[in-house]
N, C-alpha and C positions, 0 to 999 in steps of 0.2 A: 738874261732874265732868269734863267734857271739858277744861276749862281746867287742872285739876290733873294730868290725865294728860298733857296737852301740856307742861305745865311740868316734869313728871318726865322725860319723854322728852328735852326740850330740855336739862335738867340732865345727864342721862346722856350725851347727845351731847357736851355741853361738857366733861364730865369725861374722856370718851374722847379728845376732841381734845387736851385738856391733857396727858393721858398720852402720846399719840403725839408731841406737841411735845417733851415732856420726854425721851422715848426718842431722838428725833432729836438733841437737844442733847447727851445722854449719848454717843451714837455719834460726834457731831462732836468732842466733847471727847476721846474715846478715840482718834480718828483724829489729832487735833492732838498728843496726847501721844506717839503712835507716831512721828509725823513729827519731833517735837522730839527724841526719843531717837535717831532715825536721824541727825539733823543733829548732835547732840552726839557721836555715834560718829565721824562724818566729820570733825568739828573735831579730835577727839583723834587720829585717824589723820594728818591734815594736820600737826598739831603735832609728832607723832613723826617724820614724814618731813622736816619742816623742821629738826628738831634733828639728824637724821642728816646731812642735806645741809650744815648749818652746820658740823658737826664735820668733814666731808669737806673743806669749803672751808678751814677753819682748818689742817687737816693739809697741804693743798696749799700754803697760804700759807707755812707753816713751811718746807716743802721749797723753795719759790721763794726765800725769804730765805736759806736755806743755800746754794743754788746761786748766788745773787747775791754772797754773801760769798766763795765760792770764785772766782767770776769776777773780783771786785775784787782778790783776792790774786794771781791769775794776771796780771791787767793790770798791777798794781804791779810784779811781777817782770819782766814784759816791758818795761815802761818803764825799769826800772833797768838791764836788759841793754842796751837801745837807747841809753840815756844813756852808759853805760860805753863802748860801741862808738863812739859819736859823739865822745866826749871823746878816746878813743885815736886816732881818725882825725884829729881836728883837731890833736893833738899830734904827728902824724907817725909814730905807731906802728901796729903791727898790732893789731887788736882781740884781746883776751885775753892780751896780753903786759904785763909790768910795765914801768913807765918805768925808764930806766937810773938807777942810783943815782948821786947826785952825789958827787964826791970833795971833800973839804975843800979850800977855796981856789979853787974854780971859781966 
């Protein structure tokens, strides 16, 4: 009889230990689930911030390209003016004046 009682107590202790282990596993799974949800929220926030930063960079790039085109236009105009002045000076005229018209027969 003592053996049956010992077996029953051992069985109850084993069942209790199994329940406690299962509860610890359930709690660990719940903690991991919470950590995963938090990480997913952080990833979503980072993706959103990345998208905003990328849009800002694209906007800045467009502005830089527009400024570059303006600078190229200004440089082209400055070079044209400098070329005209150099040509006039080399021809012995004052810059900004027209060359004298040639008369027929000259």
